C-alpha positions as CSV (number, residue, x, y, z in Angstrom):
1,M,4.3,-15.3,-17.7
2,L,3.2,-13.8,-14.1
3,E,6.2,-11.6,-14.4
4,E,4.3,-9.4,-17.8
5,F,0.4,-10.1,-16.5
6,Y,0.8,-8.2,-13.3
7,K,1.5,-4.9,-14.9
8,Y,-1.7,-4.9,-16.8
9,F,-3.1,-4.9,-13.1
10,E,-1.1,-2.0,-11.9
11,Y,-2.2,0.1,-15.1
12,A,-6.0,-1.0,-14.8
13,S,-5.9,0.1,-10.9
14,L,-4.8,3.8,-12.2
15,I,-6.6,4.1,-15.1
16,L,-10.0,3.1,-13.4
17,A,-8.7,5.4,-10.5
18,L,-8.5,8.3,-12.8
19,L,-11.6,7.3,-14.8
20,F,-13.6,7.6,-11.6
21,Y,-11.8,10.4,-10.1
22,N,-15.1,12.7,-10.0
23,K,-17.0,9.5,-8.5
24,Y,-14.9,9.4,-5.6
25,K,-13.1,12.7,-5.3
26,G,-15.6,13.8,-2.4
27,Y,-13.1,11.2,-0.4
28,S,-10.5,13.1,1.1
29,F,-8.1,10.3,1.1
30,Y,-8.5,9.7,-2.4
31,K,-6.1,12.2,-4.5
32,F,-3.7,10.4,-2.4
33,F,-4.6,7.2,-3.2
34,V,-4.3,8.0,-7.0
35,I,-0.7,9.3,-6.3
36,Y,-0.1,6.1,-4.3
37,L,-0.8,4.1,-7.6
38,M,1.1,6.7,-9.7
39,N,4.1,6.0,-7.5
40,I,3.8,2.0,-8.1
41,L,4.0,2.8,-11.8
42,L,6.9,5.3,-12.1
43,F,9.3,3.6,-9.7
44,S,8.3,0.2,-11.9
45,F,8.9,2.0,-14.8
46,L,12.3,3.6,-13.7
47,A,13.2,0.1,-12.2
48,Q,12.7,-1.4,-15.4
49,T,14.4,1.1,-17.7
50,M,17.0,3.8,-16.1
51,F,17.8,1.7,-12.9
52,K,17.5,-1.8,-14.6
53,N,20.7,-3.4,-13.7
54,N,20.7,-1.8,-10.3
55,N,17.3,-1.5,-8.5
56,H,18.2,-2.1,-5.1
57,E,18.8,1.8,-4.1
58,L,15.7,2.7,-6.3
59,F,13.2,0.5,-4.6
60,N,14.6,1.9,-0.8
61,V,13.5,5.3,-2.2
62,Y,10.4,3.7,-3.0
63,T,9.8,2.6,0.3
64,F,9.9,6.2,1.4
65,F,7.2,7.2,-0.8
66,E,5.1,4.3,-0.5
67,F,4.9,4.5,3.3
68,N,4.3,8.1,3.5
69,L,1.5,8.1,1.0
70,I,0.0,5.4,3.1
71,V,0.2,7.4,6.1
72,L,-1.7,10.4,4.1
73,I,-4.4,7.6,3.0
74,Y,-5.3,6.7,6.7
75,Y,-4.5,10.5,8.0
76,H,-7.8,11.0,6.2
77,L,-9.6,7.8,7.0
78,I,-8.7,7.5,10.9
79,N,-11.0,9.6,13.2
80,D,-10.5,7.8,16.4
81,K,-8.3,10.2,18.5
82,T,-6.1,7.6,20.3
83,A,-5.6,5.9,16.8
84,F,-4.8,8.7,15.1
85,K,-2.2,9.8,17.7
86,F,-0.5,6.5,17.4
87,L,-0.7,6.9,13.7
88,K,1.6,9.9,14.1
89,I,3.8,8.5,16.8
90,L,4.5,5.3,14.3
91,A,4.7,7.4,11.2
92,I,7.6,9.6,12.7
93,A,9.2,6.5,14.4
94,F,9.2,4.8,11.0
95,N,10.8,8.0,9.4
96,V,13.5,8.3,11.5
97,I,14.5,4.4,11.4
98,Y,14.5,4.9,7.5
99,F,17.2,7.7,7.7
100,I,19.0,6.2,10.1
101,S,19.4,3.0,7.7
102,F,21.6,5.3,5.5
103,Y,24.1,5.4,8.1
104,L,23.5,1.8,9.9
105,L,23.2,0.0,6.5
106,E,22.3,-3.4,8.4
107,L,19.1,-1.5,9.1
108,K,18.2,-1.3,5.3
109,N,17.2,-5.4,5.3
110,Y,14.7,-4.3,7.9
111,T,13.0,-1.3,6.2
112,V,10.6,-3.1,4.2
113,I,9.8,-5.6,6.7
114,I,8.8,-2.8,9.5
115,E,7.1,-0.5,6.8
116,G,4.6,-4.0,5.9
117,I,4.2,-4.2,9.9
118,V,3.3,-0.5,10.6
119,N,0.9,-0.3,7.8
120,S,-0.8,-3.4,8.7
121,I,-1.2,-1.3,12.4
122,F,-2.9,1.6,10.4
123,I,-5.1,-1.1,8.4
124,V,-6.1,-2.4,11.9
125,F,-7.3,1.1,13.2
126,F,-9.2,1.8,10.0
127,F,-11.1,-1.4,10.3
128,K,-11.8,-1.2,13.8
129,E,-13.2,1.9,13.5
130,L,-15.5,0.8,10.5
131,L,-16.5,-2.0,12.8
132,N,-17.7,0.5,15.4
133,S,-19.7,2.7,13.1
134,E,-22.7,2.6,11.3
135,K,-21.1,2.4,8.1
136,I,-20.5,-1.2,8.6
137,L,-23.8,-2.0,7.6
138,N,-22.9,-1.5,4.2
139,Y,-19.2,-1.8,4.2
140,K,-19.0,-4.1,0.9
141,K,-20.0,-0.6,-1.1
142,L,-17.5,1.6,0.7
143,L,-14.5,2.2,-1.4
144,P,-11.9,2.7,1.8
145,F,-13.2,-1.0,2.7
146,W,-11.9,-2.2,-0.6
147,V,-8.8,-0.4,-0.7
148,S,-8.0,-1.2,2.8
149,V,-8.4,-5.0,2.0
150,G,-6.1,-5.0,-0.6
151,L,-3.5,-3.0,1.1
152,M,-3.9,-5.5,4.2
153,L,-3.6,-8.6,2.2
154,Y,-0.6,-7.3,0.7
155,Y,1.4,-6.1,3.4
156,L,0.4,-8.9,5.7
157,T,1.7,-11.5,3.2
158,S,4.8,-9.4,2.1
159,V,6.1,-9.7,5.8
160,P,7.0,-13.1,5.6
161,Y,7.9,-13.0,1.9
162,F,10.7,-10.8,2.5
163,L,11.9,-12.4,5.5
164,L,12.3,-15.7,3.4
165,I,14.2,-13.4,0.6
166,Y,16.3,-11.6,2.8
167,F,17.6,-14.0,5.6
168,Y,16.5,-17.4,4.6
169,K,17.7,-17.1,0.6
170,F,14.1,-18.3,-0.8
171,P,14.7,-19.2,-4.3
172,S,14.2,-16.0,-6.2
173,K,12.2,-17.3,-9.2
174,I,9.3,-18.6,-6.8
175,G,9.7,-15.4,-4.7
176,F,9.2,-13.2,-7.6
177,S,5.9,-15.6,-8.6
178,L,4.5,-15.3,-5.1
179,L,5.2,-11.7,-5.3
180,H,3.5,-11.1,-8.7
181,S,0.6,-13.4,-7.5
182,L,0.4,-10.9,-4.3
183,I,0.4,-7.9,-7.0
184,I,-2.5,-9.2,-8.9
185,V,-4.7,-9.9,-6.0
186,F,-3.7,-6.5,-4.4
187,H,-4.7,-4.6,-7.6
188,S,-7.7,-6.9,-8.0
189,C,-9.2,-5.5,-4.8
190,F,-8.5,-1.9,-5.8
191,I,-10.4,-2.6,-9.4
192,F,-13.2,-4.4,-8.0
193,G,-13.6,-1.4,-5.3
194,L,-13.5,1.2,-7.8
195,I,-16.1,-0.4,-10.3
196,T,-18.5,-1.7,-7.6
197,C,-18.7,0.9,-4.8
198,K,-21.2,4.0,-4.4
199,K,-20.2,7.2,-5.1
200,T,-18.7,9.5,-2.3
201,E,-20.9,9.7,0.9
202,S,-20.5,11.3,4.2
203,Y,-17.6,9.2,5.8
204,L,-17.7,7.7,9.3
């Protein structure tokens, strides 16, 4: 059931993001957020059609685009100079590791896990900056907050999930049910934020 149900949340996130584009277009990160959602659906479609019988390499390519779109999102959300510097260093480091993994094949099992950790660090940088700003007084009405909550929930939980899948031979049926549940929660945060948050204001 979840295998079919979670897809509706992916579609709903993108449709709402497009419908509310004028409302949130003042956020410089927003266009990259929309592309991020498009990227999810594009690779999901390819995995279920053209690459249905062999989609491992497809998802390896997806990791590259997913990570760099997250970098672009937080590139436009983080203003702290030290955090911004670390963001650039970590972005370069991950991309180097990613391309090396094509030559050192044992690294491929680690790239998704490393991506989840690095993306979580970006989100922590954002939350720390938000906590130290006046925007924290009205954080529930800030779209970047709900986007970051959704991403944090997904990446923090996906790291142990992929560890179990890759290294401990976790039963795939149970594993996919957990992953689909994570995706539903992940997109529910986006949907809630898109519907309830205020129109773009000056940020941080």
